[in-house]
ROKE-160681 format. One record per residue (C-alpha): residue number from 1; residue in three letters; chain; z, y, x. Coordinates in nm, 4 decimals, padded with zeros to 6 digits, always signed. Each point is the difference from the previous one (the first is absolute). Example, Ala and Ser with C-alpha at 12.3 -4.5 7.8 and 13.67 -1.06 7.14 Angstrom:
<recs>
+-----+------+-----+----------+----------+----------+
| seq | type | mol |       pz |       py |       px |
+-----+------+-----+----------+----------+----------+
|   1 |  ALA |   A | +00.7800 | -00.4500 | +01.2300 |
|   2 |  SER |   A | -00.0660 | +00.3440 | +00.1370 |
+-----+------+-----+----------+----------+----------+
</recs>
This chain:
<recs>
+-----+------+-----+----------+----------+----------+
| seq | type | mol |       pz |       py |       px |
+-----+------+-----+----------+----------+----------+
|   1 |  TRP |   A | +00.0217 | +00.0115 | +00.0009 |
|   2 |  ASN |   A | -00.1142 | +00.3318 | +00.1237 |
|   3 |  HIS |   A | -00.0030 | +00.3444 | -00.1446 |
|   4 |  SER |   A | -00.0169 | +00.3717 | +00.0984 |
|   5 |  PHE |   A | +00.2276 | +00.2671 | -00.1210 |
|   6 |  GLY |   A | -00.1882 | +00.3178 | +00.1342 |
|   7 |  GLU |   A | -00.0020 | +00.0025 | +00.3770 |
|   8 |  ALA |   A | +00.2506 | -00.3021 | -00.0160 |
|   9 |  ASP |   A | -00.1455 | -00.3607 | -00.0069 |
|  10 |  VAL |   A | +00.2599 | -00.2848 | -00.0688 |
|  11 |  TYR |   A | -00.0658 | -00.3715 | -00.0004 |
|  12 |  ALA |   A | +00.1886 | -00.3426 | -00.0492 |
|  13 |  THR |   A | -00.1149 | -00.3564 | +00.0555 |
|  14 |  PHE |   A | +00.2084 | -00.3073 | -00.0862 |
|  15 |  ASN |   A | -00.0320 | -00.3688 | +00.0639 |
|  16 |  ILE |   A | +00.2040 | -00.3117 | -00.0955 |
|  17 |  GLY |   A | -00.0271 | -00.3837 | +00.0463 |
|  18 |  ASP |   A | +00.1902 | -00.2881 | -00.0961 |
|  19 |  SER |   A | -00.0088 | -00.3667 | +00.0629 |
|  20 |  ARG |   A | +00.1969 | -00.3354 | -00.0137 |
|  21 |  SER |   A | -00.0793 | -00.3330 | +00.0772 |
|  22 |  ASN |   A | +00.1082 | -00.3148 | -00.2012 |
|  23 |  ILE |   A | +00.0785 | -00.3259 | +00.1822 |
|  24 |  SER |   A | -00.1811 | -00.2613 | -00.1946 |
|  25 |  LYS |   A | -00.0008 | -00.2730 | +00.2657 |
|  26 |  TRP |   A | +00.1550 | -00.0688 | +00.3385 |
|  27 |  LEU |   A | -00.0498 | -00.2666 | +00.2639 |
|  28 |  THR |   A | +00.3556 | -00.1478 | -00.0271 |
|  29 |  GLU |   A | +00.0428 | -00.0203 | -00.3852 |
|  30 |  ILE |   A | +00.3889 | -00.0419 | +00.0198 |
|  31 |  ASN |   A | +00.0791 | +00.2356 | -00.2635 |
|  32 |  ASN |   A | +00.3195 | +00.1617 | +00.1490 |
|  33 |  ILE |   A | +00.0412 | +00.3597 | -00.0527 |
|  34 |  TYR |   A | -00.0366 | +00.2161 | +00.3263 |
|  35 |  THR |   A | +00.0483 | +00.3561 | +00.0541 |
|  36 |  TYR |   A | -00.3109 | +00.1850 | +00.1813 |
|  37 |  ASN |   A | +00.0789 | -00.0286 | +00.3927 |
|  38 |  PRO |   A | -00.2128 | +00.2667 | +00.1730 |
|  39 |  SER |   A | +00.0247 | -00.1969 | +00.3387 |
|  40 |  TYR |   A | -00.2513 | -00.2572 | -00.1390 |
|  41 |  THR |   A | -00.3189 | +00.0626 | +00.1859 |
|  42 |  ALA |   A | -00.3405 | -00.1662 | +00.0246 |
|  43 |  SER |   A | +00.1313 | -00.2104 | +00.2738 |
|  44 |  SER |   A | +00.3027 | -00.1114 | -00.1865 |
|  45 |  ALA |   A | -00.1558 | -00.0708 | -00.3473 |
|  46 |  GLY |   A | +00.0315 | -00.3668 | +00.0473 |
|  47 |  SER |   A | +00.3593 | +00.0367 | -00.0097 |
|  48 |  ALA |   A | +00.0311 | +00.2680 | -00.2624 |
|  49 |  TYR |   A | +00.0868 | -00.0574 | -00.3542 |
|  50 |  PHE |   A | -00.0859 | +00.1752 | -00.2943 |
|  51 |  THR |   A | +00.0435 | -00.1021 | -00.3825 |
|  52 |  PRO |   A | -00.2897 | -00.0366 | -00.2483 |
|  53 |  GLY |   A | +00.0467 | +00.1939 | -00.2993 |
|  54 |  THR |   A | +00.1673 | +00.2658 | +00.1571 |
|  55 |  TYR |   A | -00.1685 | +00.3111 | +00.1515 |
|  56 |  TYR |   A | -00.0503 | +00.0552 | +00.3814 |
|  57 |  GLY |   A | +00.2821 | +00.2383 | +00.1181 |
|  58 |  ASP |   A | +00.2683 | -00.1211 | -00.2622 |
|  59 |  ILE |   A | +00.3836 | +00.0334 | +00.0816 |
|  60 |  TRP |   A | +00.2424 | -00.2248 | -00.1615 |
|  61 |  GLY |   A | +00.3689 | +00.0758 | -00.0568 |
|  62 |  PHE |   A | +00.2854 | +00.0451 | -00.2376 |
|  63 |  GLU |   A | +00.0082 | +00.2675 | -00.2756 |
|  64 |  THR |   A | +00.3342 | +00.2030 | +00.0843 |
|  65 |  GLU |   A | +00.2025 | +00.0611 | -00.3014 |
|  66 |  GLY |   A | +00.2568 | +00.2367 | +00.1480 |
|  67 |  TYR |   A | +00.3351 | -00.0631 | +00.1907 |
|  68 |  PHE |   A | +00.2902 | -00.2349 | -00.0672 |
|  69 |  THR |   A | +00.2900 | +00.1715 | -00.1741 |
|  70 |  THR |   A | +00.3665 | -00.1090 | -00.0042 |
|  71 |  ASP |   A | -00.0567 | -00.0964 | -00.3477 |
|  72 |  ASP |   A | -00.2412 | -00.2651 | +00.1346 |
|  73 |  PHE |   A | +00.2670 | -00.2005 | +00.1668 |
|  74 |  VAL |   A | +00.3386 | -00.1569 | -00.0897 |
|  75 |  TRP |   A | +00.2694 | -00.1059 | +00.2314 |
|  76 |  ASP |   A | +00.0448 | -00.3580 | +00.0076 |
|  77 |  SER |   A | +00.3871 | -00.0553 | +00.1253 |
|  78 |  ASN |   A | -00.0518 | -00.3817 | +00.0609 |
|  79 |  ALA |   A | -00.2775 | +00.0440 | +00.2353 |
|  80 |  GLY |   A | +00.1164 | +00.3630 | +00.1327 |
|  81 |  LYS |   A | -00.3226 | +00.1654 | -00.0522 |
|  82 |  TYR |   A | -00.1983 | +00.1783 | -00.2317 |
|  83 |  VAL |   A | -00.2663 | -00.1907 | -00.2014 |
|  84 |  TYR |   A | -00.2775 | +00.1052 | -00.2222 |
|  85 |  ALA |   A | +00.0954 | +00.1102 | -00.3609 |
|  86 |  ASN |   A | -00.1389 | -00.1650 | -00.2984 |
|  87 |  GLY |   A | -00.3813 | +00.0894 | -00.0568 |
|  88 |  VAL |   A | -00.0608 | +00.1036 | +00.3583 |
|  89 |  ALA |   A | -00.2800 | -00.1675 | +00.1808 |
|  90 |  ASP |   A | +00.1356 | -00.1825 | +00.3225 |
|  91 |  GLN |   A | -00.1526 | +00.0943 | +00.3361 |
|  92 |  THR |   A | +00.2021 | -00.2334 | +00.1702 |
|  93 |  GLY |   A | -00.3081 | -00.1697 | +00.1236 |
|  94 |  LEU |   A | -00.1288 | +00.2847 | +00.2049 |
|  95 |  GLU |   A | +00.3058 | +00.0432 | +00.2035 |
|  96 |  SER |   A | +00.0097 | -00.0607 | +00.3575 |
|  97 |  GLY |   A | +00.2477 | +00.0002 | +00.2835 |
|  98 |  ASN |   A | +00.3036 | +00.2007 | -00.0756 |
|  99 |  PHE |   A | -00.1651 | +00.1931 | -00.2761 |
| 100 |  HIS |   A | +00.1010 | -00.0475 | -00.3537 |
| 101 |  TYR |   A | -00.1078 | +00.2197 | -00.2891 |
| 102 |  GLY |   A | +00.2532 | +00.2244 | -00.1772 |
| 103 |  PRO |   A | +00.0445 | +00.3444 | -00.1466 |
| 104 |  GLY |   A | -00.2212 | +00.2666 | +00.1594 |
| 105 |  ASP |   A | -00.2675 | -00.2545 | +00.0921 |
| 106 |  VAL |   A | -00.3665 | -00.0298 | -00.1413 |
| 107 |  ARG |   A | -00.0369 | -00.1995 | -00.3291 |
| 108 |  PHE |   A | -00.3348 | -00.1607 | -00.0565 |
| 109 |  LYS |   A | -00.1189 | -00.0446 | -00.3559 |
| 110 |  ASP |   A | -00.0248 | -00.3600 | -00.1564 |
| 111 |  LEU |   A | -00.3364 | +00.0154 | -00.0916 |
| 112 |  ASN |   A | +00.0250 | -00.3772 | -00.1387 |
| 113 |  GLY |   A | +00.3098 | +00.0280 | -00.1586 |
| 114 |  ASP |   A | +00.1511 | -00.3165 | +00.1548 |
| 115 |  GLY |   A | +00.3043 | +00.1993 | +00.1298 |
| 116 |  VAL |   A | -00.1057 | -00.0506 | +00.3615 |
| 117 |  ILE |   A | -00.1661 | +00.2019 | +00.2244 |
| 118 |  ASN |   A | -00.2429 | -00.2129 | +00.2364 |
| 119 |  ASN |   A | -00.3703 | -00.0575 | +00.0852 |
| 120 |  GLY |   A | -00.0396 | -00.2901 | -00.2728 |
| 121 |  ASP |   A | +00.1884 | -00.2913 | -00.1553 |
| 122 |  PRO |   A | +00.0383 | -00.3003 | +00.2427 |
| 123 |  ASN |   A | +00.0158 | -00.2352 | -00.3007 |
| 124 |  MET |   A | -00.3104 | +00.1168 | -00.1496 |
| 125 |  VAL |   A | -00.2437 | -00.2781 | -00.0912 |
| 126 |  ASP |   A | -00.3846 | -00.0027 | -00.1469 |
| 127 |  ALA |   A | -00.1147 | -00.2065 | -00.3052 |
| 128 |  GLU |   A | -00.0227 | -00.3056 | +00.2121 |
| 129 |  GLY |   A | +00.3680 | +00.0466 | +00.1318 |
| 130 |  ASN |   A | -00.1009 | +00.0848 | +00.3493 |
| 131 |  LYS |   A | +00.2113 | +00.2855 | +00.1711 |
| 132 |  ILE |   A | -00.1524 | +00.3178 | +00.0135 |
| 133 |  PRO |   A | +00.0922 | +00.1779 | +00.3355 |
| 134 |  VAL |   A | +00.1823 | +00.3205 | +00.0013 |
| 135 |  GLY |   A | -00.1704 | +00.3281 | +00.1242 |
| 136 |  THR |   A | -00.3158 | -00.1067 | -00.1589 |
| 137 |  MET |   A | -00.2264 | +00.1513 | -00.2656 |
| 138 |  ALA |   A | +00.1255 | -00.2278 | -00.2326 |
| 139 |  ASN |   A | +00.3678 | -00.0087 | +00.0843 |
| 140 |  HIS |   A | +00.1090 | +00.3379 | +00.1432 |
| 141 |  GLY |   A | +00.3144 | +00.1135 | -00.1624 |
| 142 |  ASP |   A | +00.0896 | +00.3433 | -00.0150 |
| 143 |  LEU |   A | -00.2953 | +00.1036 | +00.2624 |
| 144 |  LYS |   A | -00.2651 | +00.2333 | -00.1150 |
| 145 |  VAL |   A | -00.2811 | +00.2126 | +00.1392 |
| 146 |  ILE |   A | +00.1607 | +00.3184 | +00.0700 |
| 147 |  GLY |   A | -00.2770 | +00.1807 | +00.1533 |
| 148 |  ASN |   A | -00.2967 | -00.0311 | +00.2212 |
| 149 |  ALA |   A | -00.0573 | +00.1082 | +00.3684 |
| 150 |  LEU |   A | -00.3752 | +00.1153 | +00.0000 |
| 151 |  PRO |   A | -00.0753 | +00.3389 | -00.0777 |
| 152 |  ARG |   A | -00.1668 | +00.1056 | -00.3498 |
| 153 |  TYR |   A | -00.1366 | +00.3017 | -00.1393 |
| 154 |  GLU |   A | -00.0925 | +00.1502 | +00.3375 |
| 155 |  TYR |   A | -00.1397 | +00.3618 | -00.0531 |
| 156 |  SER |   A | -00.0520 | +00.3184 | +00.1758 |
| 157 |  PHE |   A | -00.1316 | +00.3579 | -00.0913 |
| 158 |  HIS |   A | -00.1116 | +00.3202 | +00.1425 |
| 159 |  LEU |   A | +00.0820 | +00.3596 | -00.1402 |
| 160 |  GLY |   A | -00.1390 | +00.2954 | +00.1616 |
| 161 |  GLY |   A | -00.2072 | +00.2957 | -00.0209 |
| 162 |  ALA |   A | -00.1534 | +00.3175 | +00.1884 |
| 163 |  TRP |   A | +00.0299 | +00.3585 | -00.0454 |
| 164 |  LYS |   A | -00.2044 | +00.2367 | +00.1746 |
| 165 |  ASN |   A | +00.0584 | -00.1279 | +00.3642 |
| 166 |  PHE |   A | +00.2881 | -00.1937 | -00.0690 |
| 167 |  ASP |   A | +00.0283 | -00.3662 | -00.0758 |
| 168 |  ILE |   A | +00.2714 | -00.2438 | -00.0479 |
| 169 |  ASP |   A | -00.0062 | -00.4049 | -00.0838 |
| 170 |  PHE |   A | +00.2906 | -00.2198 | -00.0985 |
| 171 |  PHE |   A | -00.0479 | -00.3765 | +00.0333 |
| 172 |  PHE |   A | +00.2522 | -00.2176 | -00.1721 |
| 173 |  GLN |   A | +00.0234 | -00.3949 | +00.0376 |
| 174 |  GLY |   A | +00.2426 | -00.2291 | -00.1634 |
| 175 |  VAL |   A | +00.0710 | -00.3589 | -00.1297 |
| 176 |  GLY |   A | +00.1042 | -00.0348 | -00.3918 |
| 177 |  LYS |   A | +00.1509 | -00.3098 | +00.0218 |
| 178 |  ARG |   A | +00.1579 | -00.2254 | +00.2800 |
| 179 |  ASN |   A | +00.3225 | -00.1836 | +00.0647 |
| 180 |  MET |   A | +00.1574 | -00.1668 | +00.3017 |
| 181 |  TRP |   A | +00.2971 | -00.2134 | +00.0345 |
| 182 |  ALA |   A | +00.1684 | +00.0389 | +00.3490 |
| 183 |  THR |   A | +00.3456 | -00.0126 | +00.1514 |
| 184 |  GLY |   A | -00.0277 | +00.2731 | +00.2620 |
| 185 |  SER |   A | +00.3201 | +00.1820 | +00.1141 |
| 186 |  THR |   A | -00.0783 | +00.3086 | -00.1761 |
| 187 |  ILE |   A | -00.0452 | -00.2205 | -00.3441 |
| 188 |  VAL |   A | +00.2833 | -00.2575 | +00.0180 |
| 189 |  PRO |   A | +00.3270 | +00.1496 | +00.1613 |
| 190 |  MET |   A | +00.1028 | -00.1887 | +00.2958 |
| 191 |  SER |   A | -00.2783 | -00.2315 | -00.0682 |
| 192 |  GLN |   A | +00.0888 | -00.1924 | +00.3393 |
| 193 |  SER |   A | +00.3728 | -00.0549 | +00.1008 |
| 194 |  GLY |   A | +00.1017 | +00.3025 | +00.2486 |
| 195 |  TYR |   A | -00.2320 | +00.2310 | -00.1604 |
| 196 |  GLY |   A | +00.1240 | +00.3189 | -00.1510 |
| 197 |  THR |   A | -00.0982 | +00.1994 | -00.3057 |
| 198 |  PHE |   A | -00.2443 | +00.3029 | -00.0404 |
| 199 |  THR |   A | +00.0777 | +00.3091 | -00.1849 |
| 200 |  ASN |   A | -00.2065 | -00.1199 | -00.2938 |
| 201 |  GLN |   A | +00.2515 | -00.2975 | -00.0446 |
| 202 |  LEU |   A | +00.3130 | +00.1721 | -00.0696 |
| 203 |  SER |   A | +00.0033 | -00.0209 | -00.3604 |
| 204 |  TYR |   A | +00.1477 | -00.3580 | -00.0599 |
| 205 |  ASN |   A | +00.2428 | -00.2012 | -00.2087 |
| 206 |  LYS |   A | +00.3573 | -00.0539 | +00.1530 |
| 207 |  VAL |   A | +00.2462 | -00.2572 | -00.0933 |
| 208 |  GLU |   A | +00.3483 | -00.0374 | +00.1342 |
| 209 |  TYR |   A | +00.2224 | -00.3096 | -00.0149 |
| 210 |  GLY |   A | +00.3364 | -00.0852 | +00.0764 |
| 211 |  ALA |   A | +00.1770 | -00.2676 | +00.2103 |
| 212 |  ASP |   A | -00.0161 | -00.2374 | -00.2731 |
| 213 |  GLY |   A | -00.3689 | +00.0273 | -00.0597 |
| 214 |  ARG |   A | +00.0137 | +00.2031 | -00.3107 |
| 215 |  ILE |   A | -00.1883 | +00.3261 | -00.0576 |
| 216 |  THR |   A | +00.2442 | +00.2894 | +00.0521 |
| 217 |  ASN |   A | -00.2850 | +00.2894 | -00.0604 |
| 218 |  ALA |   A | -00.3691 | -00.0133 | -00.0821 |
| 219 |  PHE |   A | -00.2446 | +00.3112 | +00.0253 |
| 220 |  ILE |   A | -00.3115 | -00.1590 | -00.1556 |
| 221 |  SER |   A | -00.2803 | +00.2161 | -00.1577 |
| 222 |  GLU |   A | -00.3624 | -00.0685 | -00.1030 |
| 223 |  ASP |   A | -00.0828 | +00.3480 | +00.1506 |
| 224 |  ASN |   A | +00.1022 | -00.1386 | +00.3348 |
| 225 |  THR |   A | -00.3243 | -00.0884 | +00.2242 |
| 226 |  TYR |   A | +00.1458 | -00.3093 | +00.1463 |
| 227 |  PRO |   A | +00.2430 | -00.2772 | -00.0773 |
| 228 |  ARG |   A | +00.3144 | -00.1161 | +00.1815 |
| 229 |  MET |   A | -00.0726 | +00.0199 | +00.3629 |
| 230 |  TYR |   A | -00.0430 | -00.3482 | +00.1933 |
| 231 |  SER |   A | -00.1713 | -00.0223 | +00.3536 |
| 232 |  GLY |   A | -00.2816 | -00.2216 | +00.0522 |
| 233 |  ALA |   A | -00.2087 | +00.0051 | -00.3020 |
| 234 |  GLY |   A | -00.3218 | +00.0188 | +00.1733 |
| 235 |  VAL |   A | -00.0556 | -00.3627 | +00.0790 |
| 236 |  THR |   A | -00.1444 | -00.2602 | -00.2300 |
| 237 |  GLY |   A | +00.2121 | -00.1260 | -00.2671 |
| 238 |  ARG |   A | +00.0480 | -00.3308 | -00.1808 |
| 239 |  ILE |   A | -00.3458 | +00.0089 | -00.1769 |
| 240 |  GLY |   A | -00.3124 | -00.0300 | +00.1858 |
| 241 |  ASN |   A | -00.3276 | +00.1434 | -00.0223 |
| 242 |  ILE |   A | +00.0982 | +00.3251 | -00.1597 |
| 243 |  GLY |   A | +00.0421 | +00.2088 | +00.3204 |
| 244 |  THR |   A | +00.3030 | +00.1017 | +00.1826 |
| 245 |  GLY |   A | +00.3473 | +00.1197 | -00.1353 |
| 246 |  CYS |   A | +00.2841 | -00.1379 | -00.0925 |
| 247 |  TYR |   A | +00.3543 | +00.0689 | -00.1830 |
| 248 |  ASN |   A | -00.0526 | +00.3279 | -00.1923 |
| 249 |  PHE |   A | -00.3405 | +00.0384 | +00.1238 |
| 250 |  TYR |   A | -00.2115 | -00.3168 | -00.0991 |
| 251 |  PRO |   A | -00.3377 | +00.1637 | -00.0851 |
| 252 |  GLN |   A | +00.0588 | +00.1476 | -00.3122 |
| 253 |  SER |   A | -00.1509 | +00.2901 | -00.2267 |
| 254 |  ARG |   A | +00.2896 | +00.2506 | +00.0759 |
| 255 |  TYR |   A | -00.0731 | +00.0119 | +00.3743 |
| 256 |  LEU |   A | -00.3745 | -00.0582 | -00.0302 |
| 257 |  MET |   A | -00.1688 | +00.2865 | +00.2013 |
| 258 |  ASN |   A | -00.2433 | +00.2488 | -00.1873 |
| 259 |  MET |   A | -00.2675 | +00.0660 | +00.2564 |
| 260 |  SER |   A | -00.2280 | +00.2004 | -00.2114 |
| 261 |  TYR |   A | -00.0464 | +00.3860 | +00.1440 |
| 262 |  LEU |   A | -00.1913 | +00.3151 | -00.0624 |
| 263 |  ARG |   A | -00.0713 | +00.1973 | +00.3509 |
| 264 |  LEU |   A | -00.1425 | +00.3127 | +00.1093 |
| 265 |  LYS |   A | -00.2275 | -00.1640 | +00.2524 |
| 266 |  ASN |   A | -00.1716 | +00.3088 | +00.1218 |
| 267 |  LEU |   A | +00.0141 | +00.3788 | -00.0472 |
| 268 |  THR |   A | -00.2792 | +00.2131 | +00.1448 |
| 269 |  VAL |   A | -00.0226 | +00.3759 | -00.0160 |
| 270 |  GLY |   A | -00.3020 | +00.1796 | +00.1572 |
| 271 |  TYR |   A | -00.1582 | +00.3528 | +00.0434 |
| 272 |  THR |   A | -00.3478 | +00.0401 | +00.0862 |
| 273 |  LEU |   A | -00.0611 | +00.3313 | +00.2018 |
| 274 |  PRO |   A | -00.2458 | +00.2588 | -00.1359 |
| 275 |  VAL |   A | -00.3553 | -00.0476 | +00.1214 |
| 276 |  GLU |   A | -00.0214 | +00.3454 | +00.0756 |
| 277 |  LEU |   A | +00.2526 | -00.0668 | +00.3057 |
| 278 |  THR |   A | -00.1280 | -00.3364 | +00.0943 |
| 279 |  LYS |   A | -00.3722 | +00.0826 | +00.0232 |
| 280 |  LYS |   A | +00.0621 | +00.2345 | +00.2812 |
| 281 |  ALA |   A | +00.1110 | -00.2862 | +00.1991 |
| 282 |  LEU |   A | -00.3036 | -00.2087 | -00.0871 |
| 283 |  ILE |   A | +00.2555 | -00.2317 | -00.2217 |
| 284 |  GLN |   A | -00.1733 | -00.1051 | -00.3358 |
| 285 |  ARG |   A | +00.3627 | -00.0951 | -00.1323 |
| 286 |  ALA |   A | +00.3659 | +00.0159 | +00.1297 |
| 287 |  ARG |   A | +00.2870 | -00.1457 | -00.2143 |
| 288 |  LEU |   A | +00.3654 | -00.0109 | +00.1066 |
| 289 |  TYR |   A | +00.1869 | -00.2634 | -00.1732 |
| 290 |  PHE |   A | +00.3462 | -00.1442 | -00.0235 |
| 291 |  SER |   A | +00.0783 | -00.3627 | -00.1036 |
| 292 |  ALA |   A | +00.3054 | -00.2040 | -00.0882 |
| 293 |  ASP |   A | -00.0113 | -00.4053 | -00.0197 |
| 294 |  ASN |   A | +00.3011 | -00.1970 | -00.1683 |
| 295 |  LEU |   A | +00.1595 | +00.3520 | -00.1127 |
| 296 |  CYS |   A | +00.2342 | -00.1378 | -00.2637 |
| 297 |  PHE |   A | +00.0793 | -00.2476 | -00.2720 |
| 298 |  LEU |   A | -00.0396 | +00.1066 | -00.3653 |
| 299 |  TYR |   A | +00.1330 | -00.3515 | -00.0834 |
| 300 |  ASN |   A | +00.1721 | -00.2580 | +00.2256 |
| 301 |  GLY |   A | +00.1292 | -00.2996 | -00.2045 |
| 302 |  ALA |   A | +00.1855 | -00.1149 | +00.3228 |
| 303 |  LYS |   A | +00.1546 | +00.3305 | +00.0628 |
| 304 |  LYS |   A | +00.3630 | -00.1484 | -00.1057 |
| 305 |  TYR |   A | -00.0395 | -00.2617 | +00.2797 |
| 306 |  GLN |   A | -00.0923 | +00.2778 | +00.2743 |
| 307 |  LEU |   A | -00.3202 | -00.1759 | +00.0309 |
| 308 |  ASP |   A | -00.3737 | +00.1188 | +00.0054 |
| 309 |  ALA |   A | -00.1750 | -00.1848 | -00.3146 |
| 310 |  GLU |   A | -00.3360 | +00.0214 | +00.2150 |
| 311 |  MET |   A | +00.1609 | -00.1520 | +00.2999 |
| 312 |  MET |   A | +00.0454 | -00.3813 | -00.0710 |
| 313 |  THR |   A | +00.0642 | -00.1623 | +00.3664 |
| 314 |  SER |   A | +00.3032 | -00.1394 | +00.1579 |
| 315 |  ALA |   A | +00.1232 | +00.0282 | +00.3783 |
| 316 |  GLY |   A | -00.2224 | -00.2219 | +00.2061 |
| 317 |  SER |   A | -00.2757 | -00.0827 | -00.2899 |
| 318 |  SER |   A | -00.2937 | +00.1804 | -00.1144 |
| 319 |  GLN |   A | -00.0126 | -00.1926 | -00.3056 |
| 320 |  GLN |   A | -00.0083 | +00.1889 | -00.3036 |
| 321 |  GLY |   A | +00.3137 | -00.0639 | -00.2202 |
| 322 |  ASN |   A | +00.1277 | -00.2434 | +00.2476 |
| 323 |  ASN |   A | +00.3941 | -00.0151 | -00.0333 |
| 324 |  GLY |   A | +00.0011 | -00.1093 | +00.3838 |
| 325 |  SER |   A | +00.3235 | -00.1373 | +00.1304 |
| 326 |  ASN |   A | +00.2669 | +00.0758 | -00.2972 |
| 327 |  ALA |   A | +00.0989 | +00.3600 | +00.0624 |
| 328 |  THR |   A | -00.3086 | +00.1394 | +00.1635 |
| 329 |  PHE |   A | -00.2048 | +00.1151 | -00.2887 |
| 330 |  GLY |   A | -00.0751 | +00.3696 | +00.0193 |
| 331 |  ARG |   A | +00.0522 | +00.0163 | +00.3714 |
| 332 |  THR |   A | -00.3206 | +00.1450 | +00.1143 |
| 333 |  VAL |   A | -00.1371 | +00.3410 | +00.1107 |
| 334 |  PRO |   A | -00.0204 | +00.2490 | -00.3061 |
| 335 |  MET |   A | -00.3104 | +00.1185 | -00.1303 |
| 336 |  GLN |   A | -00.0727 | +00.3210 | +00.2313 |
| 337 |  ARG |   A | -00.0548 | +00.3416 | -00.1366 |
| 338 |  VAL |   A | -00.2884 | +00.1404 | +00.1894 |
| 339 |  LEU |   A | -00.0808 | +00.3705 | -00.0015 |
| 340 |  SER |   A | -00.2969 | +00.1390 | +00.1566 |
| 341 |  PHE |   A | -00.2299 | +00.3285 | +00.0328 |
| 342 |  GLY |   A | -00.3255 | +00.0819 | +00.1285 |
| 343 |  ILE |   A | -00.3092 | +00.1910 | -00.0314 |
| 344 |  GLN |   A | -00.3505 | -00.1462 | -00.1176 |
| 345 |  VAL |   A | -00.2908 | +00.1708 | +00.1609 |
| 346 |  THR |   A | -00.3472 | -00.0480 | -00.1057 |
| 347 |  PHE |   A | -00.2881 | +00.1701 | +00.2261 |
+-----+------+-----+----------+----------+----------+
</recs>
């Protein structure tokens, strides 16, 4: 689109593209569910697995219902510990090490209504009485596709104009929809044992216990960004094929990253010297200009994690979206802002 308003000319251009790939067949038809893994390359395709009936890039995980409160547990005096209250789905099967779910922790949604949070019923059988393995398309319990790691609705547009000898051009570029699951240390607090917390991780639930193991104080709010703190959640938990994360950070909807963005990729301002001046120097045209690349975000879905949504690599890896070694996602050279100026001369 372009239009003239007297001595001023203005223009605008826009383009958008979208695509997605459905997996109809794979060389190993084992029907397990698999979260997209960007480390699979052409050379490793023989050992890579994808699930027929899903979309390339799908991310599997739990749907987050909220945080457990003190009302979700009752004290069992015989066992000397808290147990789940009636009607609260049991997440014990997700526990490992010394971690046990309690008030202030993440509560996953019981999608199939069986009262247990897991990746399938170990006793499920088909019509012939054969056991159906857990973690498969036919038996995946409370897991669901929570997002997709590949970009959709990739778009860009120019806005600009000229008035007398001045011209200006804005170039914007963005991605309308993209998700990523990662356990980088700016996303998951204390993702590895010994790691600290970042300034974006200071809003979390706090629970205090007495010497007898009973709760004395609880500061729990759905407005808090994070659950009760527990280190080492950046490793793989008790459910395979869905990516890294355990304890309160199994792959889930609450901490699934929004990697959509809109960025001002370039701003260029120019001024063309009057012909009366340049022709004396035998110059047909001379234009002074200033240009700025990657000037700013208009929208950054990953801002709350102190990440650049356009930069999706890890330390030691150039693969887009690679979670790398547990806590390394996002540790990379940031997008550089480049300012330049110069003169264009035509003789």
